[in-house]
Backbone as numpy.savetxt, mean C-alpha at the origin, in Angstrom:
# Nx Ny Nz CAx CAy CAz Cx Cy Cz
18.27 -0.94 -5.74 17.52 -0.87 -7.05 17.41 0.64 -7.26
17.70 0.86 -8.64 17.70 2.25 -9.07 16.23 2.83 -8.80
16.24 4.05 -8.67 15.05 4.75 -8.69 14.46 4.94 -10.08
13.08 4.88 -10.51 12.38 4.82 -11.76 12.36 6.38 -12.06
12.81 6.88 -12.90 12.67 8.38 -13.37 11.46 8.94 -13.65
10.95 7.69 -14.25 9.25 8.00 -14.69 8.65 7.88 -13.77
8.35 7.63 -12.51 7.76 7.57 -11.47 8.08 8.53 -10.16
8.46 9.44 -10.50 8.51 10.70 -9.60 7.63 11.10 -8.74
6.36 11.16 -9.45 5.42 11.58 -9.10 4.62 10.63 -8.50
4.13 10.36 -7.04 3.72 9.25 -6.47 2.20 9.33 -6.48
1.43 8.61 -6.34 -0.03 8.51 -6.31 -0.72 9.33 -4.98
-1.41 10.07 -5.14 -1.69 10.89 -3.96 -1.82 10.16 -2.66
-2.49 8.61 -2.56 -2.52 8.19 -1.06 -1.14 7.90 -0.85
-0.05 7.62 -1.43 1.07 7.52 -1.25 2.16 8.94 -0.91
1.76 9.64 -1.48 2.74 10.81 -1.26 2.68 11.53 -0.09
3.86 11.45 1.02 3.46 12.16 2.25 3.28 13.51 2.44
3.38 14.27 1.78 3.33 15.56 1.32 1.76 16.19 1.56
1.21 15.01 0.56 -0.47 15.32 0.56 -1.17 14.60 1.31
-0.23 13.90 2.85 -1.51 13.23 3.55 -2.38 14.52 4.38
-3.36 14.35 4.26 -4.31 15.30 4.97 -3.99 15.88 6.10
-3.84 14.64 7.04 -3.62 15.21 8.72 -2.07 15.56 8.64
-0.97 15.06 7.93 0.10 15.45 7.89 0.50 16.95 7.53
0.03 17.06 6.56 0.06 18.56 5.81 -0.46 19.29 6.95
-1.83 19.14 7.44 -1.79 20.10 8.47 -1.02 20.00 9.74
-0.70 19.24 10.07 0.38 19.12 11.33 -0.75 18.60 12.57
-1.58 17.75 12.23 -2.44 17.43 13.47 -2.39 15.86 13.21
-3.45 15.13 14.14 -3.41 13.73 13.77 -5.23 13.56 13.72
-5.41 12.10 13.43 -6.89 11.89 13.27 -7.83 12.14 14.39
-7.06 12.47 15.74 -7.85 12.80 16.70 -8.25 14.41 17.22
-8.04 15.11 15.98 -8.27 16.68 16.08 -9.63 16.94 15.91
-10.25 17.62 16.70 -11.52 18.17 16.65 -11.53 19.11 15.47
-12.93 19.46 15.34 -13.20 20.56 14.01 -12.71 21.96 14.71
-12.32 22.01 15.55 -11.88 23.51 16.00 -10.45 23.65 15.80
-9.89 22.42 16.15 -8.40 22.00 16.21 -8.12 22.22 14.54
-8.95 21.66 13.92 -8.75 21.30 12.33 -8.83 22.65 11.74
-9.50 23.67 12.20 -9.87 25.18 11.72 -8.62 25.88 12.38
-8.11 25.65 13.58 -6.93 26.47 13.70 -5.64 25.92 12.97
-5.65 24.63 12.81 -4.17 24.44 12.13 -4.32 24.94 10.50
-5.38 24.93 10.03 -5.56 25.32 8.61 -5.55 26.95 8.61
-5.95 27.41 9.65 -5.57 29.04 9.86 -4.02 29.43 9.78
-3.62 28.28 10.38 -2.16 28.60 11.08 -1.56 28.36 9.92
-1.56 27.10 8.94 -0.97 27.12 7.43 -0.99 27.94 6.79
-2.40 28.59 6.61 -2.72 29.82 5.53 -1.78 31.00 5.93
-1.62 31.30 7.27 -0.83 32.19 7.71 0.63 31.97 7.48
1.23 30.70 7.61 2.41 30.52 7.30 2.58 30.45 5.85
2.02 30.28 4.98 2.16 30.38 3.58 3.01 28.96 3.61
2.60 27.87 3.94 3.41 26.47 4.17 3.08 25.85 2.78
1.99 25.66 2.72 1.08 24.93 1.48 0.45 25.75 0.48
0.26 25.53 -0.74 -0.72 26.18 -1.73 -1.86 26.09 -1.40
-2.78 26.91 -1.40 -4.29 27.02 -0.89 -5.19 25.74 -1.26
-4.85 25.53 -2.27 -5.80 24.42 -2.91 -5.36 23.01 -2.12
-3.93 22.82 -1.85 -3.49 21.85 -1.16 -4.08 21.73 0.50
-4.34 22.74 0.94 -5.05 22.95 2.05 -6.26 22.75 2.30
-7.11 23.20 1.15 -8.48 23.07 0.80 -8.51 21.48 0.61
-8.01 20.88 0.06 -7.99 19.53 -0.32 -7.89 18.49 0.89
-7.09 18.85 1.65 -6.67 18.17 3.12 -8.04 18.47 3.81
-8.28 19.59 3.96 -9.36 19.87 4.93 -10.84 19.01 4.41
-11.17 18.96 3.10 -12.29 18.27 2.66 -11.78 16.88 3.02
-10.86 16.32 2.57 -10.58 14.84 2.69 -10.79 14.45 4.19
-10.42 15.49 5.21 -10.73 15.14 6.62 -12.34 15.09 6.84
-13.19 16.17 6.43 -14.16 16.32 6.91 -15.38 15.85 6.06
-14.84 15.11 4.76 -15.93 14.41 4.14 -15.63 12.94 5.00
-17.00 12.29 5.17 -17.16 11.07 5.85 -16.55 9.77 4.95
-16.91 9.61 3.60 -16.38 8.77 2.92 -14.86 9.01 2.53
-14.31 10.16 2.47 -13.00 10.39 2.26 -12.02 10.32 3.70
-12.67 10.43 4.50 -11.92 10.51 6.02 -11.03 8.84 6.37
-11.78 7.82 5.99 -11.43 6.60 6.62 -10.11 6.36 5.93
-9.82 6.49 4.52 -8.57 6.39 3.60 -7.40 7.37 4.06
-7.92 8.61 4.24 -6.82 9.39 5.01 -6.32 9.00 6.17
-7.24 8.65 6.98 -6.70 7.97 8.43 -5.97 6.89 8.55
-6.17 5.84 7.38 -5.55 4.59 7.05 -3.98 5.20 6.43
-4.12 6.10 5.80 -2.58 6.58 5.36 -1.78 7.15 6.30
-2.32 7.58 7.72 -1.33 8.23 8.59 -0.83 7.14 9.41
0.17 7.29 9.94 0.91 6.45 10.87 -0.04 6.10 12.08
-1.05 5.32 12.15 -2.04 5.13 13.50 -0.83 4.34 14.35
-1.15 4.76 15.94 -0.66 3.79 16.75 0.85 4.11 16.99
1.22 5.41 16.14 2.39 5.85 16.55 2.96 6.84 17.62
3.97 6.66 18.05 4.63 7.93 19.09 4.84 8.81 17.96
4.82 10.38 18.76 5.21 11.74 18.06 6.55 11.42 17.21
7.73 10.97 17.75 8.86 10.67 17.18 8.86 9.75 15.85
7.92 8.63 15.98 7.59 7.75 15.01 7.20 8.39 13.71
5.86 9.21 14.11 5.22 9.91 12.99 6.09 11.02 12.43
7.11 11.94 13.12 8.06 12.57 12.31 8.68 11.55 11.35
9.18 10.51 12.01 10.08 9.58 11.37 9.21 8.97 9.89
7.96 9.00 10.08 7.34 8.26 9.02 7.31 9.36 7.85
7.07 10.62 8.09 6.97 11.73 7.44 8.42 12.09 6.61
9.47 11.64 7.18 10.69 12.06 6.87 10.82 11.58 5.09
11.46 12.20 4.40 11.79 11.72 3.31 13.15 11.35 3.16
13.65 10.12 3.03 14.67 9.57 2.56 15.59 9.90 1.08
16.78 10.06 0.98 17.47 10.37 -0.11 16.86 9.45 -1.57
16.80 10.31 -2.58 16.29 9.64 -3.92 16.84 8.27 -3.94
18.15 8.43 -3.71 19.04 6.75 -4.05 19.35 5.98 -2.97
18.39 6.21 -1.95 18.16 5.52 -0.72 18.21 3.79 -0.99
19.24 3.39 -0.33 19.13 1.31 -0.62 17.86 0.96 -0.07
18.04 -0.24 -0.51 16.42 -0.94 0.13 16.91 -1.46 1.46
18.17 -1.70 1.66 18.55 -1.87 3.16 17.85 -0.83 4.11
18.14 0.58 3.64 17.88 1.61 4.61 16.56 1.73 4.79
15.62 1.40 3.51 14.58 1.57 3.58 13.58 0.42 4.32
14.38 -0.46 4.44 13.66 -1.55 5.62 13.99 -1.52 6.92
15.30 -0.83 7.03 15.51 -0.43 8.13 15.01 0.77 8.95
14.59 1.64 8.27 13.80 2.40 8.97 12.45 2.18 9.27
11.90 1.54 8.15 10.65 0.96 8.61 10.27 -0.17 9.56
11.46 -0.80 10.08 11.12 -1.70 11.19 11.07 -0.92 12.15
11.01 0.22 12.55 10.81 1.09 13.66 9.15 1.55 13.65
8.43 1.23 12.84 7.24 1.57 12.48 6.21 0.68 13.01
5.14 1.32 13.15 3.77 0.29 13.58 3.75 -0.62 12.21
3.08 -1.78 12.22 2.90 -2.10 10.95 2.17 -1.88 9.87
1.15 -0.75 9.94 0.24 -0.10 8.73 1.26 1.19 8.49
1.79 1.81 9.75 2.88 2.71 9.17 3.90 2.04 8.27
4.42 0.81 8.49 5.59 0.39 7.87 5.01 0.18 6.26
3.92 -0.44 6.19 3.21 -0.71 5.05 3.26 0.38 4.12
2.61 1.50 4.84 2.48 2.89 3.87 4.23 3.24 3.47
4.91 3.32 4.22 6.35 3.72 4.09 6.87 3.01 2.95
6.75 1.60 2.87 7.37 1.16 2.13 6.91 1.08 0.71
5.63 1.29 0.79 4.43 1.35 -0.49 5.40 2.50 -1.08
5.47 3.78 -0.31 6.08 5.11 -0.90 7.43 4.78 -1.41
8.06 3.71 -1.52 9.62 3.87 -2.05 9.04 2.66 -3.30
8.52 1.77 -3.03 8.32 0.83 -4.18 7.48 1.38 -5.21
6.62 2.54 -4.89 5.73 3.13 -5.92 7.06 3.94 -6.79
7.87 4.11 -6.44 9.17 5.24 -7.09 10.02 4.26 -7.75
10.53 3.04 -7.80 11.26 2.21 -8.45 10.79 0.92 -8.78
11.51 0.13 -9.43 11.22 -1.15 -10.13 11.85 -1.98 -8.87
10.67 -2.28 -7.71 11.04 -2.75 -6.49 11.78 -4.33 -6.41
13.10 -4.08 -5.85 13.74 -5.78 -5.53 12.53 -6.67 -4.52
12.93 -7.63 -4.81 12.12 -8.83 -3.98 12.19 -8.38 -2.65
13.39 -7.74 -2.03 13.49 -7.76 -0.42 12.40 -6.66 -0.15
12.03 -5.58 -1.09 11.24 -4.43 -0.65 9.82 -4.89 -0.93
9.75 -6.11 -1.84 8.20 -6.58 -2.01 8.07 -7.36 -0.53
9.02 -8.29 -0.20 8.56 -9.08 0.85 8.38 -8.28 2.35
9.17 -6.98 2.25 8.83 -6.13 3.13 7.33 -5.66 3.37
6.73 -5.39 2.25 5.20 -5.03 1.84 4.55 -5.89 2.50
4.98 -7.34 2.00 3.93 -8.23 2.44 4.04 -8.29 3.59
4.88 -8.60 4.35 5.04 -8.75 5.72 4.41 -7.73 6.77
4.41 -6.58 6.03 3.90 -5.48 6.77 2.15 -5.47 6.73
1.93 -6.06 5.60 0.43 -5.98 5.37 -0.03 -7.41 6.25
0.75 -8.35 6.53 0.59 -9.60 7.10 0.62 -9.22 8.40
1.26 -8.28 8.87 1.47 -7.80 10.36 -0.02 -6.80 10.75
-0.80 -6.36 10.01 -1.83 -5.48 10.46 -2.78 -6.02 11.43
-3.05 -5.78 12.35 -4.24 -6.73 12.94 -5.54 -5.45 12.75
-6.40 -6.02 12.32 -7.42 -4.77 11.53 -8.45 -4.87 13.23
-8.62 -5.65 14.42 -8.71 -5.12 15.27 -8.38 -4.07 15.98
-6.99 -4.17 16.08 -6.19 -3.00 16.74 -6.45 -2.03 16.17
-6.53 -1.76 14.56 -6.52 -0.79 13.84 -8.09 -0.09 14.26
-9.02 -0.91 14.32 -10.57 -0.65 14.73 -10.56 0.15 16.08
-9.96 -0.29 17.08 -9.83 0.33 18.32 -9.31 1.34 18.38
-8.07 1.75 17.70 -7.34 2.87 17.66 -8.20 3.87 17.18
-8.93 3.55 15.79 -9.58 4.71 15.22 -11.12 4.99 16.16
-11.67 3.79 16.63 -12.52 4.32 17.84 -12.22 5.59 18.69
-10.96 5.25 19.35 -10.42 6.02 20.36 -10.33 7.53 19.62
-9.81 7.20 18.62 -9.46 8.73 17.96 -10.35 9.45 17.58
-11.66 8.65 17.04 -12.77 9.23 16.40 -13.56 9.91 17.94
-13.51 9.20 18.95 -14.30 9.60 20.00 -13.67 10.75 20.40
-12.70 11.28 20.30 -11.60 12.39 20.82 -12.04 13.27 19.69
-11.86 12.83 18.53 -12.21 14.06 17.51 -13.83 14.47 17.63
-14.51 13.66 18.27 -16.18 13.90 18.09 -16.79 13.44 16.70
-16.24 12.27 16.24 -16.76 11.71 14.99 -17.35 10.49 15.28
-18.10 10.00 14.53 -19.07 8.79 14.96 -17.78 7.49 14.45
-17.67 6.27 15.27 -16.43 5.55 15.16 -16.94 4.56 13.81
-16.12 4.23 12.80 -16.50 3.38 11.73 -16.67 2.00 12.31
-17.30 1.16 11.09 -17.74 -0.18 11.52 -16.57 -0.98 11.46
-16.48 -2.19 12.03 -15.29 -3.36 11.85 -15.13 -3.41 10.40
-16.13 -3.77 9.44 -16.30 -4.03 8.42 -15.76 -3.03 7.44
-16.21 -1.70 7.60 -15.55 -0.62 6.95 -13.86 -0.47 6.96
-13.49 -0.86 8.28 -12.17 -0.93 8.33 -11.42 -1.64 7.78
-11.97 -3.07 7.65 -11.40 -4.28 7.28 -11.94 -3.92 5.61
-12.84 -3.40 4.85 -12.65 -3.04 3.60 -11.70 -1.89 3.38
-11.24 -0.92 4.24 -10.56 -0.05 4.08 -9.03 -0.68 4.06
-8.75 -1.31 4.82 -7.23 -1.89 4.65 -7.36 -2.66 3.71
-8.17 -3.71 3.08 -8.16 -4.23 1.62 -7.76 -3.34 0.72
-8.49 -2.08 0.56 -8.37 -0.85 -0.55 -7.22 -0.43 -0.17
-6.35 -0.50 1.04 -4.83 0.08 0.85 -3.98 -0.73 0.42
-4.30 -2.39 0.70 -3.36 -3.23 0.17 -3.20 -3.21 -1.33
-4.71 -3.19 -1.88 -4.76 -2.95 -3.32 -3.79 -2.15 -3.92
-4.36 -0.56 -3.47 -3.65 0.37 -3.91 -1.86 0.11 -3.68
-1.66 -0.02 -2.95 -0.03 -0.49 -2.76 0.35 -1.40 -3.65
-0.58 -2.52 -4.17 0.25 -3.34 -4.84 0.04 -2.88 -6.46
-1.13 -2.08 -6.68 -1.04 -1.26 -8.17 -0.18 -0.73 -8.19
0.13 0.39 -6.96 1.22 1.17 -7.20 2.57 0.67 -7.45
3.04 -0.90 -6.78 4.28 -1.42 -6.62 4.29 -1.92 -8.33
3.22 -2.58 -8.62 3.27 -3.09 -10.28 3.80 -1.77 -11.40
2.86 -1.08 -11.23 2.97 0.32 -12.10 4.26 0.89 -12.41
5.23 0.64 -11.23 6.54 1.13 -11.24 7.57 0.63 -12.03
7.04 -0.74 -12.54 8.08 -1.62 -13.37 7.73 -0.99 -14.77
9.12 -0.83 -15.45 8.78 -0.18 -16.79 9.98 -1.26 -17.48
9.55 -2.10 -18.77 8.31 -2.44 -18.74 7.70 -3.06 -17.77
6.25 -3.23 -17.91 5.45 -3.78 -16.89 5.70 -5.23 -16.80
6.42 -6.00 -17.78 6.62 -7.15 -17.71 7.57 -7.77 -16.59
8.40 -6.36 -16.41 9.55 -7.12 -15.48 9.38 -6.94 -14.06
7.93 -7.05 -14.02 7.24 -7.41 -12.52 7.25 -8.79 -11.87
7.20 -9.69 -13.25 6.87 -11.34 -13.00 7.76 -11.83 -11.79
9.02 -11.92 -12.34 9.86 -12.36 -11.60 10.36 -11.93 -9.95
10.26 -10.56 -9.89 10.51 -10.47 -8.47 9.27 -10.55 -7.73
8.09 -10.54 -8.30 6.78 -10.72 -8.01 6.76 -12.03 -7.28
7.05 -12.87 -8.25 7.03 -14.80 -7.77 8.23 -14.97 -6.81
9.20 -14.41 -6.83 10.04 -15.12 -5.93 9.80 -13.93 -4.35
9.12 -12.90 -4.52 8.84 -12.38 -3.12 7.77 -12.96 -2.25
6.82 -13.67 -3.11 5.81 -14.45 -2.68 6.52 -15.87 -2.08
7.31 -16.38 -2.91 7.82 -17.81 -2.39 8.63 -17.42 -1.06
9.32 -16.23 -1.06 9.88 -15.89 0.25 8.99 -15.69 1.20
8.13 -14.88 1.12 7.06 -14.43 2.06 6.25 -15.73 2.53
5.67 -16.45 1.36 4.61 -17.46 1.75 5.70 -18.50 3.04
6.86 -18.80 2.35 7.67 -19.60 3.34 8.15 -19.15 5.16
7.53 -18.21 5.15 7.72 -17.94 6.37 6.55 -17.60 7.28
5.36 -17.45 6.50 3.96 -17.09 7.09 3.14 -17.54 6.26
2.83 -18.81 5.99 2.11 -19.37 5.12 0.70 -19.18 5.19
0.30 -19.06 6.22 -1.23 -18.76 6.30 -2.37 -17.84 5.64
-1.48 -16.72 6.01 -2.35 -15.70 5.18 -1.57 -14.94 3.94
-0.23 -15.00 3.71 0.45 -14.45 2.58 -0.45 -14.83 1.29
-1.11 -16.01 0.82 -1.71 -15.96 -0.29 -2.80 -15.22 -0.64
-3.21 -14.82 0.62 -4.53 -13.57 0.63 -3.89 -12.37 -0.08
-2.75 -12.08 0.06 -1.91 -10.76 -0.34 -1.95 -11.11 -1.98
-1.98 -12.05 -2.60 -1.97 -12.26 -4.04 -3.18 -11.85 -4.57
-4.12 -11.76 -4.17 -5.51 -11.64 -4.92 -5.55 -10.18 -5.47
-4.91 -9.12 -4.71 -5.15 -7.84 -5.62 -3.97 -7.55 -6.53
-2.95 -8.52 -7.03 -2.15 -8.61 -7.92 -2.44 -9.33 -9.10
-3.53 -10.21 -8.90 -3.91 -11.20 -9.99 -4.28 -10.41 -11.31
-5.54 -9.26 -11.05 -5.82 -8.69 -12.09 -4.73 -7.88 -12.94
-3.81 -7.27 -12.20 -2.66 -6.21 -12.54 -1.89 -7.23 -13.48
-1.66 -8.31 -13.29 -0.81 -9.36 -13.98 -1.32 -9.62 -14.95
-2.42 -10.38 -14.99 -3.54 -10.67 -16.41 -3.65 -9.59 -17.22
-3.60 -8.66 -16.87 -3.71 -7.46 -17.94 -2.25 -7.52 -18.62
-1.12 -7.28 -17.70 -0.01 -7.13 -18.46 0.35 -8.41 -19.08
0.15 -9.67 -18.67 0.22 -10.97 -19.68 -0.26 -11.02 -21.03
-1.02 -10.03 -21.37 -2.21 -10.09 -22.49 -1.61 -9.03 -23.19
-0.55 -8.25 -23.02 -0.58 -7.29 -23.76 0.91 -7.70 -24.41
1.13 -6.90 -25.75 2.40 -7.05 -26.40 3.72 -6.57 -25.84
4.63 -7.15 -25.98 5.94 -6.80 -25.32 6.85 -6.29 -26.26
7.32 -4.92 -25.94 8.22 -4.38 -26.53 9.41 -4.83 -27.26
9.68 -4.54 -28.76 10.84 -5.22 -29.50 12.05 -4.77 -28.20
12.27 -3.71 -27.94 13.48 -3.17 -27.42 13.90 -4.38 -26.14
12.86 -5.06 -25.58 13.27 -5.82 -24.18 13.26 -7.42 -24.70
13.03 -7.68 -25.92 12.87 -9.12 -26.22 14.41 -9.63 -26.75
14.61 -10.77 -26.56 16.28 -11.30 -27.26 15.73 -11.09 -28.76
16.93 -10.99 -29.60 16.92 -10.80 -31.27 16.07 -12.10 -31.84
16.26 -13.30 -31.32 16.10 -14.36 -31.37 14.45 -14.43 -31.56
13.60 -13.55 -30.97 11.99 -13.82 -30.64 11.66 -12.63 -31.79
12.27 -12.01 -32.32 12.01 -10.68 -33.00 11.52 -10.67 -34.24
10.40 -11.36 -34.31 9.69 -11.80 -35.84 8.86 -10.54 -36.43
8.01 -9.99 -35.38 7.31 -8.75 -35.48 7.12 -8.30 -34.32
6.33 -7.29 -34.30 6.22 -5.77 -33.32 4.98 -6.45 -32.46
4.50 -7.92 -32.44 3.71 -8.21 -31.23 4.62 -9.48 -30.76
5.68 -9.45 -30.54 6.41 -10.81 -30.05 6.31 -11.08 -28.71
6.36 -12.14 -28.03 6.41 -12.28 -26.79 7.92 -13.03 -26.17
7.77 -12.81 -24.97 8.97 -13.41 -24.24 8.22 -14.51 -23.51
8.62 -16.00 -24.03 8.26 -17.08 -22.99 8.12 -17.02 -21.98
9.57 -16.76 -21.33 9.90 -16.83 -19.94 8.84 -16.08 -19.05
8.87 -14.47 -19.50 7.80 -13.50 -19.07 6.58 -14.12 -19.22
6.24 -14.34 -20.10 4.60 -15.02 -20.24 4.27 -15.91 -19.26
5.34 -17.00 -18.97 4.95 -18.03 -18.20 4.68 -17.47 -16.92
5.74 -16.74 -16.58 6.01 -15.96 -14.98 4.80 -15.27 -14.73
4.31 -14.50 -15.56 3.06 -13.64 -15.49 1.66 -14.50 -15.17
1.89 -15.47 -16.08 0.58 -16.47 -15.88 0.69 -16.96 -14.55
1.68 -17.42 -13.91 1.90 -18.25 -12.64 1.46 -17.27 -11.54
2.29 -16.03 -11.48 2.06 -14.84 -10.82 0.46 -14.39 -10.55
-0.15 -14.45 -11.85 -1.76 -13.79 -11.70 -2.52 -14.52 -11.25
-2.21 -16.07 -11.37 -3.11 -17.13 -10.58 -2.87 -17.54 -9.49
-1.82 -17.07 -8.64 -1.29 -17.26 -7.47 -0.52 -18.74 -7.36
0.03 -19.27 -6.44 0.38 -20.66 -6.20 -0.67 -21.55 -5.89
-0.19 -22.51 -6.26 -1.51 -23.74 -6.48 -1.62 -24.39 -4.95
-0.72 -24.26 -4.41 -0.70 -24.74 -3.09 -1.31 -24.18 -2.16
-1.53 -22.76 -2.13 -2.16 -21.63 -1.49 -3.53 -21.61 -1.81
-4.05 -22.15 -3.23 -5.42 -21.70 -3.70 -6.86 -22.32 -2.76
-6.49 -23.47 -2.11 -7.40 -24.19 -1.51 -7.82 -23.51 0.01
-6.53 -22.83 0.37 -6.41 -22.10 1.89 -7.25 -20.80 1.47
-7.16 -20.38 0.46 -7.57 -18.76 0.02 -8.86 -19.17 0.06
-9.53 -20.38 -0.88 -11.13 -20.24 -1.16 -11.39 -20.64 0.37
-10.96 -21.44 1.41 -11.76 -21.71 2.57 -11.92 -20.34 3.34
-11.12 -19.75 2.98 -10.94 -18.44 4.10 -12.05 -17.25 3.37
-11.93 -17.16 2.01 -13.17 -16.51 1.61 -14.56 -17.14 1.44
-14.60 -18.49 1.77 -15.92 -18.96 2.20 -16.33 -18.58 3.54
-15.27 -18.80 4.57 -15.35 -18.68 5.65 -15.85 -17.12 6.10
-15.41 -16.08 5.31 -15.50 -14.40 5.65 -17.31 -14.36 5.24
-18.04 -15.54 4.77 -19.29 -15.38 4.66 -20.22 -16.09 5.53
-19.51 -17.01 6.34 -20.32 -17.85 6.99 -20.75 -16.98 8.49
-21.76 -17.01 8.91 -22.18 -16.35 10.08 -21.27 -16.34 11.19
-20.79 -15.59 12.00 -19.90 -15.72 12.91 -18.49 -15.35 12.57
-18.20 -15.03 11.20 -16.88 -14.81 10.89 -16.40 -13.51 11.23
-17.11 -12.32 11.76 -16.51 -11.24 12.34 -15.97 -11.45 13.74
-16.11 -12.61 14.30 -15.34 -12.83 15.40 -13.67 -13.18 15.31
-13.33 -13.30 14.12 -12.01 -13.69 14.01 -11.59 -12.48 12.91
-10.98 -11.33 13.42 -10.64 -10.06 12.61 -9.22 -9.83 12.60
-8.60 -11.18 13.05 -7.22 -10.61 13.25 -6.32 -9.87 11.85
-6.61 -10.58 10.78 -6.06 -9.94 9.58 -7.13 -9.83 8.77
-6.61 -8.51 7.96 -7.80 -7.96 7.16 -7.38 -8.47 5.68
-6.50 -9.46 5.26 -6.05 -10.10 4.02 -7.15 -11.27 3.85
């Protein structure tokens, strides 16, 4: 899929050069003294602008912003995989190469890695399926335990399991908002989103429907927007507020999610509110 020139600037949470821990060359287990040493070294070497360094330090030391910074880091990765995660692939890299490279990463790192590229291009069905699969593979309890160990080493209080689950859901939402926003015009997201859901759901039907919830609101918005004359076949061009029936139908189907999964999603949502639901933290979705 060709990169979208209108989306060369990534959202801050997806830009590897703005990842707070990566920018300072440390991991989330770094102590305050190690953070200060890394900051001093970066200033000495003039590697990054002072504003970027200050922003990275603030994100790491702010109790509210720290968790999103940790979840955008390749948690649970060996040093060579961390280096791989922060490696920038060529602008014209193929979908196959993105997926091949991401397959060497842990699930959360894989999700962040694929999201970086779907935010830059009108993503193919294959990339969207890869993003769904990566999120479905994330084990919230495993991430919680990794963060406990890292924060103990760093001298920070551990996050709660609920905050980690919420953080992962926020990450999922950010990835899908960025993916949908990369389509130009936005209505072109409908077909690949529907096809990717069908393919991913056919492989892991239990959790995939929950991936759809963050997408629904965005698609409902674009389903109600006027479609530009330039992308509508001539037979539909009666005025400036024309619609393309196929796009509208697909958008509405996507925004409500597949009917076969609706009851399962409802059951899980109700289950999350029942006492004891904390004992089943396998998926954050």
